[in-house]
N, CA, C and O atoms as a Maestro MAE file, in Angstrom:
{
 s_m_m2io_version
 :::
 2.0.0
}

f_m_ct {
 s_m_title
 :::
 protein
 m_atom[312] {
  # First column is atom index #
  i_m_mmod_type
  r_m_x_coord
  r_m_y_coord
  r_m_z_coord
  i_m_residue_number
  s_m_chain_name
  s_m_pdb_residue_name
  s_m_pdb_atom_name
  i_m_atomic_number
  :::
  1 25 0.830 -1.189 0.000 1 A "UNK " " N  " 7
  2 3 0.000 0.000 0.000 1 A "UNK " " CA " 6
  3 2 0.871 1.247 0.000 1 A "UNK " " C  " 6
  4 15 0.404 2.336 0.335 1 A "UNK " " O  " 8
  5 25 2.123 1.094 -0.370 2 A "UNK " " N  " 7
  6 3 3.025 2.230 -0.497 2 A "UNK " " CA " 6
  7 2 2.499 3.221 -1.538 2 A "UNK " " C  " 6
  8 15 2.737 4.425 -1.442 2 A "UNK " " O  " 8
  9 25 1.792 2.703 -2.517 3 A "UNK " " N  " 7
  10 3 1.213 3.557 -3.557 3 A "UNK " " CA " 6
  11 2 0.244 4.549 -2.930 3 A "UNK " " C  " 6
  12 15 0.237 5.724 -3.296 3 A "UNK " " O  " 8
  13 25 -0.567 4.090 -1.995 4 A "UNK " " N  " 7
  14 3 -1.524 4.972 -1.333 4 A "UNK " " CA " 6
  15 2 -0.799 6.056 -0.545 4 A "UNK " " C  " 6
  16 15 -1.219 7.213 -0.565 4 A "UNK " " O  " 8
  17 25 0.267 5.709 0.139 5 A "UNK " " N  " 7
  18 3 1.057 6.695 0.884 5 A "UNK " " CA " 6
  19 2 1.647 7.728 -0.068 5 A "UNK " " C  " 6
  20 15 1.683 8.916 0.252 5 A "UNK " " O  " 8
  21 25 2.103 7.292 -1.220 6 A "UNK " " N  " 7
  22 3 2.643 8.230 -2.210 6 A "UNK " " CA " 6
  23 2 1.561 9.170 -2.726 6 A "UNK " " C  " 6
  24 15 1.801 10.366 -2.893 6 A "UNK " " O  " 8
  25 25 0.383 8.635 -2.975 7 A "UNK " " N  " 7
  26 3 -0.740 9.469 -3.419 7 A "UNK " " CA " 6
  27 2 -1.124 10.473 -2.330 7 A "UNK " " C  " 6
  28 15 -1.435 11.628 -2.622 7 A "UNK " " O  " 8
  29 25 -1.100 10.025 -1.086 8 A "UNK " " N  " 7
  30 3 -1.410 10.927 0.017 8 A "UNK " " CA " 6
  31 2 -0.403 12.073 0.061 8 A "UNK " " C  " 6
  32 15 -0.791 13.230 0.220 8 A "UNK " " O  " 8
  33 25 0.868 11.765 -0.076 9 A "UNK " " N  " 7
  34 3 1.897 12.808 -0.064 9 A "UNK " " CA " 6
  35 2 1.666 13.819 -1.192 9 A "UNK " " C  " 6
  36 15 1.787 15.026 -0.982 9 A "UNK " " O  " 8
  37 25 1.339 13.328 -2.369 10 A "UNK " " N  " 7
  38 3 1.075 14.218 -3.505 10 A "UNK " " CA " 6
  39 2 -0.153 15.082 -3.245 10 A "UNK " " C  " 6
  40 15 -0.152 16.279 -3.533 10 A "UNK " " O  " 8
  41 25 -1.189 14.476 -2.704 11 A "UNK " " N  " 7
  42 3 -2.426 15.195 -2.387 11 A "UNK " " CA " 6
  43 2 -2.158 16.315 -1.380 11 A "UNK " " C  " 6
  44 15 -2.589 17.452 -1.570 11 A "UNK " " O  " 8
  45 25 -1.437 15.972 -0.302 12 A "UNK " " N  " 7
  46 3 -1.145 16.963 0.733 12 A "UNK " " CA " 6
  47 2 -0.288 18.101 0.177 12 A "UNK " " C  " 6
  48 15 -0.511 19.267 0.501 12 A "UNK " " O  " 8
  49 25 0.669 17.765 -0.641 13 A "UNK " " N  " 7
  50 3 1.524 18.785 -1.246 13 A "UNK " " CA " 6
  51 2 0.698 19.740 -2.113 13 A "UNK " " C  " 6
  52 15 0.848 20.958 -2.018 13 A "UNK " " O  " 8
  53 25 -0.160 19.188 -2.944 14 A "UNK " " N  " 7
  54 3 -1.008 20.024 -3.806 14 A "UNK " " CA " 6
  55 2 -1.914 20.929 -2.980 14 A "UNK " " C  " 6
  56 15 -1.994 22.129 -3.241 14 A "UNK " " O  " 8
  57 25 -2.588 20.371 -1.997 15 A "UNK " " N  " 7
  58 3 -3.501 21.176 -1.171 15 A "UNK " " CA " 6
  59 2 -2.762 22.277 -0.424 15 A "UNK " " C  " 6
  60 15 -3.278 23.384 -0.273 15 A "UNK " " O  " 8
  61 25 -1.547 21.973 0.046 16 A "UNK " " N  " 7
  62 3 -0.764 22.994 0.743 16 A "UNK " " CA " 6
  63 2 -0.322 24.099 -0.209 16 A "UNK " " C  " 6
  64 15 -0.257 25.266 0.177 16 A "UNK " " O  " 8
  65 25 -0.024 23.737 -1.435 17 A "UNK " " N  " 7
  66 3 0.326 24.749 -2.433 17 A "UNK " " CA " 6
  67 2 -0.862 25.672 -2.710 17 A "UNK " " C  " 6
  68 15 -0.684 26.818 -3.122 17 A "UNK " " O  " 8
  69 25 -2.054 25.170 -2.484 18 A "UNK " " N  " 7
  70 3 -3.265 25.967 -2.656 18 A "UNK " " CA " 6
  71 2 -3.608 26.780 -1.406 18 A "UNK " " C  " 6
  72 15 -4.593 27.518 -1.389 18 A "UNK " " O  " 8
  73 25 -2.785 26.640 -0.358 19 A "UNK " " N  " 7
  74 3 -2.958 27.454 0.832 19 A "UNK " " CA " 6
  75 2 -3.574 26.772 2.039 19 A "UNK " " C  " 6
  76 15 -3.776 27.419 3.067 19 A "UNK " " O  " 8
  77 25 -3.878 25.493 1.948 20 A "UNK " " N  " 7
  78 3 -4.466 24.772 3.076 20 A "UNK " " CA " 6
  79 2 -3.362 24.299 4.023 20 A "UNK " " C  " 6
  80 15 -2.296 23.874 3.577 20 A "UNK " " O  " 8
  81 25 -3.621 24.375 5.332 21 A "UNK " " N  " 7
  82 3 -2.631 23.932 6.317 21 A "UNK " " CA " 6
  83 2 -2.688 22.413 6.544 21 A "UNK " " C  " 6
  84 15 -1.650 21.750 6.543 21 A "UNK " " O  " 8
  85 25 -3.869 21.871 6.734 22 A "UNK " " N  " 7
  86 3 -4.110 20.423 6.821 22 A "UNK " " CA " 6
  87 2 -3.329 19.705 7.922 22 A "UNK " " C  " 6
  88 15 -2.979 18.535 7.762 22 A "UNK " " O  " 8
  89 25 -3.053 20.376 9.022 23 A "UNK " " N  " 7
  90 3 -2.245 19.768 10.080 23 A "UNK " " CA " 6
  91 2 -2.959 18.558 10.683 23 A "UNK " " C  " 6
  92 15 -2.420 17.452 10.667 23 A "UNK " " O  " 8
  93 25 -4.156 18.757 11.210 24 A "UNK " " N  " 7
  94 3 -4.890 17.633 11.801 24 A "UNK " " CA " 6
  95 2 -5.351 16.648 10.734 24 A "UNK " " C  " 6
  96 15 -5.350 15.435 10.947 24 A "UNK " " O  " 8
  97 25 -5.737 17.178 9.600 25 A "UNK " " N  " 7
  98 3 -6.182 16.315 8.504 25 A "UNK " " CA " 6
  99 2 -5.086 15.353 8.096 25 A "UNK " " C  " 6
  100 15 -5.348 14.174 7.854 25 A "UNK " " O  " 8
  101 25 -3.859 15.846 8.017 26 A "UNK " " N  " 7
  102 3 -2.745 14.965 7.655 26 A "UNK " " CA " 6
  103 2 -2.601 13.833 8.661 26 A "UNK " " C  " 6
  104 15 -2.389 12.684 8.274 26 A "UNK " " O  " 8
  105 25 -2.713 14.142 9.936 27 A "UNK " " N  " 7
  106 3 -2.587 13.097 10.966 27 A "UNK " " CA " 6
  107 2 -3.658 12.025 10.787 27 A "UNK " " C  " 6
  108 15 -3.370 10.830 10.856 27 A "UNK " " O  " 8
  109 25 -4.891 12.460 10.557 28 A "UNK " " N  " 7
  110 3 -5.981 11.509 10.354 28 A "UNK " " CA " 6
  111 2 -5.757 10.667 9.100 28 A "UNK " " C  " 6
  112 15 -5.919 9.447 9.135 28 A "UNK " " O  " 8
  113 25 -5.385 11.309 7.994 29 A "UNK " " N  " 7
  114 3 -5.211 10.572 6.740 29 A "UNK " " CA " 6
  115 2 -4.038 9.597 6.814 29 A "UNK " " C  " 6
  116 15 -4.119 8.494 6.275 29 A "UNK " " O  " 8
  117 25 -2.955 9.988 7.473 30 A "UNK " " N  " 7
  118 3 -1.827 9.055 7.635 30 A "UNK " " CA " 6
  119 2 -2.237 7.864 8.501 30 A "UNK " " C  " 6
  120 15 -1.831 6.729 8.252 30 A "UNK " " O  " 8
  121 25 -3.043 8.142 9.516 31 A "UNK " " N  " 7
  122 3 -3.553 7.064 10.356 31 A "UNK " " CA " 6
  123 2 -4.434 6.121 9.539 31 A "UNK " " C  " 6
  124 15 -4.362 4.903 9.701 31 A "UNK " " O  " 8
  125 25 -5.257 6.680 8.670 32 A "UNK " " N  " 7
  126 3 -6.120 5.870 7.816 32 A "UNK " " CA " 6
  127 2 -5.298 5.014 6.861 32 A "UNK " " C  " 6
  128 15 -5.595 3.832 6.685 32 A "UNK " " O  " 8
  129 25 -4.273 5.586 6.244 33 A "UNK " " N  " 7
  130 3 -3.411 4.820 5.335 33 A "UNK " " CA " 6
  131 2 -2.744 3.673 6.093 33 A "UNK " " C  " 6
  132 15 -2.630 2.563 5.574 33 A "UNK " " O  " 8
  133 25 -2.303 3.947 7.323 34 A "UNK " " N  " 7
  134 3 -1.696 2.893 8.157 34 A "UNK " " CA " 6
  135 2 -2.713 1.777 8.426 34 A "UNK " " C  " 6
  136 15 -2.380 0.594 8.351 34 A "UNK " " O  " 8
  137 25 -3.950 2.165 8.740 35 A "UNK " " N  " 7
  138 3 -5.011 1.188 8.987 35 A "UNK " " CA " 6
  139 2 -5.247 0.319 7.752 35 A "UNK " " C  " 6
  140 15 -5.352 -0.902 7.864 35 A "UNK " " O  " 8
  141 25 -5.331 0.940 6.578 36 A "UNK " " N  " 7
  142 3 -5.549 0.193 5.339 36 A "UNK " " CA " 6
  143 2 -4.414 -0.807 5.122 36 A "UNK " " C  " 6
  144 15 -4.646 -1.950 4.729 36 A "UNK " " O  " 8
  145 25 -3.193 -0.365 5.381 37 A "UNK " " N  " 7
  146 3 -2.036 -1.245 5.223 37 A "UNK " " CA " 6
  147 2 -2.116 -2.428 6.194 37 A "UNK " " C  " 6
  148 15 -1.831 -3.563 5.812 37 A "UNK " " O  " 8
  149 25 -2.500 -2.170 7.434 38 A "UNK " " N  " 7
  150 3 -2.638 -3.230 8.437 38 A "UNK " " CA " 6
  151 2 -3.713 -4.242 8.049 38 A "UNK " " C  " 6
  152 15 -3.631 -5.412 8.423 38 A "UNK " " O  " 8
  153 25 -4.717 -3.792 7.302 39 A "UNK " " N  " 7
  154 3 -5.797 -4.681 6.857 39 A "UNK " " CA " 6
  155 2 -5.406 -5.477 5.614 39 A "UNK " " C  " 6
  156 15 -6.171 -6.323 5.151 39 A "UNK " " O  " 8
  157 25 -4.220 -5.208 5.074 40 A "UNK " " N  " 7
  158 3 -3.727 -5.873 3.857 40 A "UNK " " CA " 6
  159 2 -4.720 -5.709 2.701 40 A "UNK " " C  " 6
  160 15 -4.936 -6.625 1.908 40 A "UNK " " O  " 8
  161 25 -5.310 -4.528 2.632 41 A "UNK " " N  " 7
  162 3 -6.304 -4.255 1.596 41 A "UNK " " CA " 6
  163 2 -5.615 -3.827 0.301 41 A "UNK " " C  " 6
  164 15 -4.618 -3.106 0.325 41 A "UNK " " O  " 8
  165 25 -6.150 -4.270 -0.805 42 A "UNK " " N  " 7
  166 3 -5.626 -3.884 -2.120 42 A "UNK " " CA " 6
  167 2 -6.189 -2.543 -2.570 42 A "UNK " " C  " 6
  168 15 -5.593 -1.859 -3.402 42 A "UNK " " O  " 8
  169 25 -7.343 -2.170 -2.015 43 A "UNK " " N  " 7
  170 3 -7.971 -0.906 -2.361 43 A "UNK " " CA " 6
  171 2 -8.879 -0.483 -1.216 43 A "UNK " " C  " 6
  172 15 -9.200 -1.281 -0.335 43 A "UNK " " O  " 8
  173 25 -9.286 0.769 -1.238 44 A "UNK " " N  " 7
  174 3 -10.144 1.314 -0.189 44 A "UNK " " CA " 6
  175 2 -11.594 0.988 -0.494 44 A "UNK " " C  " 6
  176 15 -12.056 1.144 -1.625 44 A "UNK " " O  " 8
  177 25 -12.305 0.533 0.526 45 A "UNK " " N  " 7
  178 3 -13.736 0.266 0.388 45 A "UNK " " CA " 6
  179 2 -14.505 1.109 1.413 45 A "UNK " " C  " 6
  180 15 -13.934 1.618 2.377 45 A "UNK " " O  " 8
  181 25 -15.792 1.241 1.181 46 A "UNK " " N  " 7
  182 3 -16.646 1.944 2.131 46 A "UNK " " CA " 6
  183 2 -16.607 1.247 3.482 46 A "UNK " " C  " 6
  184 15 -16.579 1.896 4.527 46 A "UNK " " O  " 8
  185 25 -16.606 -0.066 3.451 47 A "UNK " " N  " 7
  186 3 -16.577 -0.845 4.694 47 A "UNK " " CA " 6
  187 2 -15.318 -0.539 5.502 47 A "UNK " " C  " 6
  188 15 -15.397 -0.334 6.713 47 A "UNK " " O  " 8
  189 25 -14.160 -0.508 4.847 48 A "UNK " " N  " 7
  190 3 -12.915 -0.207 5.550 48 A "UNK " " CA " 6
  191 2 -12.913 1.214 6.091 48 A "UNK " " C  " 6
  192 15 -12.467 1.450 7.213 48 A "UNK " " O  " 8
  193 25 -13.408 2.160 5.303 49 A "UNK " " N  " 7
  194 3 -13.469 3.548 5.765 49 A "UNK " " CA " 6
  195 2 -14.361 3.659 6.996 49 A "UNK " " C  " 6
  196 15 -14.026 4.365 7.947 49 A "UNK " " O  " 8
  197 25 -15.480 2.974 6.981 50 A "UNK " " N  " 7
  198 3 -16.389 3.006 8.122 50 A "UNK " " CA " 6
  199 2 -15.767 2.329 9.337 50 A "UNK " " C  " 6
  200 15 -15.900 2.826 10.455 50 A "UNK " " O  " 8
  201 25 -15.086 1.195 9.131 51 A "UNK " " N  " 7
  202 3 -14.411 0.511 10.246 51 A "UNK " " CA " 6
  203 2 -13.400 1.441 10.904 51 A "UNK " " C  " 6
  204 15 -13.345 1.539 12.130 51 A "UNK " " O  " 8
  205 25 -12.605 2.118 10.094 52 A "UNK " " N  " 7
  206 3 -11.600 3.025 10.643 52 A "UNK " " CA " 6
  207 2 -12.264 4.188 11.370 52 A "UNK " " C  " 6
  208 15 -11.850 4.561 12.467 52 A "UNK " " O  " 8
  209 25 -13.294 4.758 10.754 53 A "UNK " " N  " 7
  210 3 -13.946 5.939 11.325 53 A "UNK " " CA " 6
  211 2 -14.631 5.650 12.649 53 A "UNK " " C  " 6
  212 15 -14.826 6.567 13.447 53 A "UNK " " O  " 8
  213 25 -14.996 4.418 12.902 54 A "UNK " " N  " 7
  214 3 -15.721 4.078 14.126 54 A "UNK " " CA " 6
  215 2 -14.810 3.483 15.199 54 A "UNK " " C  " 6
  216 15 -15.294 2.918 16.180 54 A "UNK " " O  " 8
  217 25 -13.508 3.606 15.019 55 A "UNK " " N  " 7
  218 3 -12.563 3.148 16.041 55 A "UNK " " CA " 6
  219 2 -12.146 4.321 16.912 55 A "UNK " " C  " 6
  220 15 -12.073 5.445 16.417 55 A "UNK " " O  " 8
  221 25 -11.874 4.104 18.174 56 A "UNK " " N  " 7
  222 3 -12.113 2.896 18.955 56 A "UNK " " CA " 6
  223 2 -13.602 2.699 19.228 56 A "UNK " " C  " 6
  224 15 -14.431 3.534 18.868 56 A "UNK " " O  " 8
  225 25 -13.913 1.610 19.853 57 A "UNK " " N  " 7
  226 3 -15.307 1.229 20.057 57 A "UNK " " CA " 6
  227 2 -16.112 2.288 20.813 57 A "UNK " " C  " 6
  228 15 -17.304 2.452 20.553 57 A "UNK " " O  " 8
  229 25 -15.491 2.999 21.732 58 A "UNK " " N  " 7
  230 3 -16.203 3.984 22.558 58 A "UNK " " CA " 6
  231 2 -16.121 5.410 21.995 58 A "UNK " " C  " 6
  232 15 -16.351 6.369 22.731 58 A "UNK " " O  " 8
  233 25 -15.803 5.562 20.728 59 A "UNK " " N  " 7
  234 3 -15.671 6.881 20.107 59 A "UNK " " CA " 6
  235 2 -17.030 7.584 20.062 59 A "UNK " " C  " 6
  236 15 -18.063 6.947 19.858 59 A "UNK " " O  " 8
  237 25 -17.013 8.887 20.251 60 A "UNK " " N  " 7
  238 3 -18.254 9.676 20.215 60 A "UNK " " CA " 6
  239 2 -18.734 9.845 18.779 60 A "UNK " " C  " 6
  240 15 -17.943 9.782 17.838 60 A "UNK " " O  " 8
  241 25 -20.032 10.058 18.623 61 A "UNK " " N  " 7
  242 3 -20.615 10.162 17.283 61 A "UNK " " CA " 6
  243 2 -20.028 11.340 16.503 61 A "UNK " " C  " 6
  244 15 -19.829 11.231 15.293 61 A "UNK " " O  " 8
  245 25 -19.750 12.447 17.162 62 A "UNK " " N  " 7
  246 3 -19.148 13.609 16.484 62 A "UNK " " CA " 6
  247 2 -17.755 13.257 15.961 62 A "UNK " " C  " 6
  248 15 -17.391 13.643 14.850 62 A "UNK " " O  " 8
  249 25 -16.985 12.531 16.756 63 A "UNK " " N  " 7
  250 3 -15.649 12.113 16.328 63 A "UNK " " CA " 6
  251 2 -15.730 11.163 15.132 63 A "UNK " " C  " 6
  252 15 -14.927 11.255 14.204 63 A "UNK " " O  " 8
  253 25 -16.695 10.261 15.160 64 A "UNK " " N  " 7
  254 3 -16.890 9.348 14.019 64 A "UNK " " CA " 6
  255 2 -17.194 10.139 12.757 64 A "UNK " " C  " 6
  256 15 -16.661 9.856 11.684 64 A "UNK " " O  " 8
  257 25 -18.057 11.133 12.901 65 A "UNK " " N  " 7
  258 3 -18.442 11.954 11.750 65 A "UNK " " CA " 6
  259 2 -17.241 12.713 11.188 65 A "UNK " " C  " 6
  260 15 -17.075 12.791 9.970 65 A "UNK " " O  " 8
  261 25 -16.416 13.264 12.050 66 A "UNK " " N  " 7
  262 3 -15.225 13.987 11.605 66 A "UNK " " CA " 6
  263 2 -14.284 13.046 10.871 66 A "UNK " " C  " 6
  264 15 -13.795 13.372 9.790 66 A "UNK " " O  " 8
  265 25 -14.027 11.872 11.458 67 A "UNK " " N  " 7
  266 3 -13.114 10.901 10.837 67 A "UNK " " CA " 6
  267 2 -13.635 10.455 9.470 67 A "UNK " " C  " 6
  268 15 -12.869 10.370 8.510 67 A "UNK " " O  " 8
  269 25 -14.912 10.174 9.384 68 A "UNK " " N  " 7
  270 3 -15.479 9.739 8.109 68 A "UNK " " CA " 6
  271 2 -15.441 10.880 7.087 68 A "UNK " " C  " 6
  272 15 -15.164 10.652 5.909 68 A "UNK " " O  " 8
  273 25 -15.716 12.088 7.535 69 A "UNK " " N  " 7
  274 3 -15.643 13.244 6.637 69 A "UNK " " CA " 6
  275 2 -14.255 13.470 6.089 69 A "UNK " " C  " 6
  276 15 -14.096 13.835 4.924 69 A "UNK " " O  " 8
  277 25 -13.260 13.261 6.906 70 A "UNK " " N  " 7
  278 3 -11.884 13.430 6.458 70 A "UNK " " CA " 6
  279 2 -11.545 12.395 5.387 70 A "UNK " " C  " 6
  280 15 -10.898 12.724 4.393 70 A "UNK " " O  " 8
  281 25 -11.969 11.172 5.578 71 A "UNK " " N  " 7
  282 3 -11.701 10.138 4.586 71 A "UNK " " CA " 6
  283 2 -12.484 10.418 3.302 71 A "UNK " " C  " 6
  284 15 -11.973 10.193 2.206 71 A "UNK " " O  " 8
  285 25 -13.700 10.900 3.427 72 A "UNK " " N  " 7
  286 3 -14.531 11.187 2.250 72 A "UNK " " CA " 6
  287 2 -14.038 12.398 1.478 72 A "UNK " " C  " 6
  288 15 -13.940 12.360 0.251 72 A "UNK " " O  " 8
  289 25 -13.729 13.472 2.190 73 A "UNK " " N  " 7
  290 3 -13.446 14.738 1.534 73 A "UNK " " CA " 6
  291 2 -11.987 15.174 1.633 73 A "UNK " " C  " 6
  292 15 -11.584 16.107 0.938 73 A "UNK " " O  " 8
  293 25 -11.188 14.526 2.477 74 A "UNK " " N  " 7
  294 3 -9.793 14.899 2.621 74 A "UNK " " CA " 6
  295 2 -9.580 16.161 3.426 74 A "UNK " " C  " 6
  296 15 -8.495 16.741 3.387 74 A "UNK " " O  " 8
  297 25 -10.586 16.595 4.152 75 A "UNK " " N  " 7
  298 3 -10.441 17.779 4.990 75 A "UNK " " CA " 6
  299 2 -11.476 17.747 6.107 75 A "UNK " " C  " 6
  300 15 -12.514 17.095 5.998 75 A "UNK " " O  " 8
  301 25 -11.172 18.461 7.174 76 A "UNK " " N  " 7
  302 3 -12.109 18.541 8.272 76 A "UNK " " CA " 6
  303 2 -13.240 19.497 7.920 76 A "UNK " " C  " 6
  304 15 -13.020 20.508 7.254 76 A "UNK " " O  " 8
  305 25 -14.450 19.175 8.368 77 A "UNK " " N  " 7
  306 3 -15.552 20.099 8.127 77 A "UNK " " CA " 6
  307 2 -15.368 21.374 8.945 77 A "UNK " " C  " 6
  308 15 -14.698 21.365 9.977 77 A "UNK " " O  " 8
  309 25 -15.962 22.462 8.482 78 A "UNK " " N  " 7
  310 3 -15.837 23.755 9.207 78 A "UNK " " CA " 6
  311 2 -16.649 23.753 10.465 78 A "UNK " " C  " 6
  312 15 -16.663 24.746 11.192 78 A "UNK " " O  " 8
  :::
 }
 m_bond[311] {
  # First column is bond index #
  i_m_from
  i_m_to
  i_m_order
  :::
  1 1 2 1
  2 2 3 1
  3 3 4 2
  4 3 5 1
  5 5 6 1
  6 6 7 1
  7 7 8 2
  8 7 9 1
  9 9 10 1
  10 10 11 1
  11 11 12 2
  12 11 13 1
  13 13 14 1
  14 14 15 1
  15 15 16 2
  16 15 17 1
  17 17 18 1
  18 18 19 1
  19 19 20 2
  20 19 21 1
  21 21 22 1
  22 22 23 1
  23 23 24 2
  24 23 25 1
  25 25 26 1
  26 26 27 1
  27 27 28 2
  28 27 29 1
  29 29 30 1
  30 30 31 1
  31 31 32 2
  32 31 33 1
  33 33 34 1
  34 34 35 1
  35 35 36 2
  36 35 37 1
  37 37 38 1
  38 38 39 1
  39 39 40 2
  40 39 41 1
  41 41 42 1
  42 42 43 1
  43 43 44 2
  44 43 45 1
  45 45 46 1
  46 46 47 1
  47 47 48 2
  48 47 49 1
  49 49 50 1
  50 50 51 1
  51 51 52 2
  52 51 53 1
  53 53 54 1
  54 54 55 1
  55 55 56 2
  56 55 57 1
  57 57 58 1
  58 58 59 1
  59 59 60 2
  60 59 61 1
  61 61 62 1
  62 62 63 1
  63 63 64 2
  64 63 65 1
  65 65 66 1
  66 66 67 1
  67 67 68 2
  68 67 69 1
  69 69 70 1
  70 70 71 1
  71 71 72 2
  72 71 73 1
  73 73 74 1
  74 74 75 1
  75 75 76 2
  76 75 77 1
  77 77 78 1
  78 78 79 1
  79 79 80 2
  80 79 81 1
  81 81 82 1
  82 82 83 1
  83 83 84 2
  84 83 85 1
  85 85 86 1
  86 86 87 1
  87 87 88 2
  88 87 89 1
  89 89 90 1
  90 90 91 1
  91 91 92 2
  92 91 93 1
  93 93 94 1
  94 94 95 1
  95 95 96 2
  96 95 97 1
  97 97 98 1
  98 98 99 1
  99 99 100 2
  100 99 101 1
  101 101 102 1
  102 102 103 1
  103 103 104 2
  104 103 105 1
  105 105 106 1
  106 106 107 1
  107 107 108 2
  108 107 109 1
  109 109 110 1
  110 110 111 1
  111 111 112 2
  112 111 113 1
  113 113 114 1
  114 114 115 1
  115 115 116 2
  116 115 117 1
  117 117 118 1
  118 118 119 1
  119 119 120 2
  120 119 121 1
  121 121 122 1
  122 122 123 1
  123 123 124 2
  124 123 125 1
  125 125 126 1
  126 126 127 1
  127 127 128 2
  128 127 129 1
  129 129 130 1
  130 130 131 1
  131 131 132 2
  132 131 133 1
  133 133 134 1
  134 134 135 1
  135 135 136 2
  136 135 137 1
  137 137 138 1
  138 138 139 1
  139 139 140 2
  140 139 141 1
  141 141 142 1
  142 142 143 1
  143 143 144 2
  144 143 145 1
  145 145 146 1
  146 146 147 1
  147 147 148 2
  148 147 149 1
  149 149 150 1
  150 150 151 1
  151 151 152 2
  152 151 153 1
  153 153 154 1
  154 154 155 1
  155 155 156 2
  156 155 157 1
  157 157 158 1
  158 158 159 1
  159 159 160 2
  160 159 161 1
  161 161 162 1
  162 162 163 1
  163 163 164 2
  164 163 165 1
  165 165 166 1
  166 166 167 1
  167 167 168 2
  168 167 169 1
  169 169 170 1
  170 170 171 1
  171 171 172 2
  172 171 173 1
  173 173 174 1
  174 174 175 1
  175 175 176 2
  176 175 177 1
  177 177 178 1
  178 178 179 1
  179 179 180 2
  180 179 181 1
  181 181 182 1
  182 182 183 1
  183 183 184 2
  184 183 185 1
  185 185 186 1
  186 186 187 1
  187 187 188 2
  188 187 189 1
  189 189 190 1
  190 190 191 1
  191 191 192 2
  192 191 193 1
  193 193 194 1
  194 194 195 1
  195 195 196 2
  196 195 197 1
  197 197 198 1
  198 198 199 1
  199 199 200 2
  200 199 201 1
  201 201 202 1
  202 202 203 1
  203 203 204 2
  204 203 205 1
  205 205 206 1
  206 206 207 1
  207 207 208 2
  208 207 209 1
  209 209 210 1
  210 210 211 1
  211 211 212 2
  212 211 213 1
  213 213 214 1
  214 214 215 1
  215 215 216 2
  216 215 217 1
  217 217 218 1
  218 218 219 1
  219 219 220 2
  220 219 221 1
  221 221 222 1
  222 222 223 1
  223 223 224 2
  224 223 225 1
  225 225 226 1
  226 226 227 1
  227 227 228 2
  228 227 229 1
  229 229 230 1
  230 230 231 1
  231 231 232 2
  232 231 233 1
  233 233 234 1
  234 234 235 1
  235 235 236 2
  236 235 237 1
  237 237 238 1
  238 238 239 1
  239 239 240 2
  240 239 241 1
  241 241 242 1
  242 242 243 1
  243 243 244 2
  244 243 245 1
  245 245 246 1
  246 246 247 1
  247 247 248 2
  248 247 249 1
  249 249 250 1
  250 250 251 1
  251 251 252 2
  252 251 253 1
  253 253 254 1
  254 254 255 1
  255 255 256 2
  256 255 257 1
  257 257 258 1
  258 258 259 1
  259 259 260 2
  260 259 261 1
  261 261 262 1
  262 262 263 1
  263 263 264 2
  264 263 265 1
  265 265 266 1
  266 266 267 1
  267 267 268 2
  268 267 269 1
  269 269 270 1
  270 270 271 1
  271 271 272 2
  272 271 273 1
  273 273 274 1
  274 274 275 1
  275 275 276 2
  276 275 277 1
  277 277 278 1
  278 278 279 1
  279 279 280 2
  280 279 281 1
  281 281 282 1
  282 282 283 1
  283 283 284 2
  284 283 285 1
  285 285 286 1
  286 286 287 1
  287 287 288 2
  288 287 289 1
  289 289 290 1
  290 290 291 1
  291 291 292 2
  292 291 293 1
  293 293 294 1
  294 294 295 1
  295 295 296 2
  296 295 297 1
  297 297 298 1
  298 298 299 1
  299 299 300 2
  300 299 301 1
  301 301 302 1
  302 302 303 1
  303 303 304 2
  304 303 305 1
  305 305 306 1
  306 306 307 1
  307 307 308 2
  308 307 309 1
  309 309 310 1
  310 310 311 1
  311 311 312 2
  :::
 }
}
């Protein structure tokens, strides 16, 4: 899944060139890429994104929504 990490780096670089800071977003997305790698997944699925977004088990609904939004849109909601 090194390809995904490379794509993430390119994405972050482009967004930063456009003026976005993405500090927390980068942490979340790197964590997600690590999770995908740990799952030995060949590609990202909705199921995997949802599994990651709902971890840990006692996570609050607002936190789940933020995590899922970051995976969907690549940025935190305002």
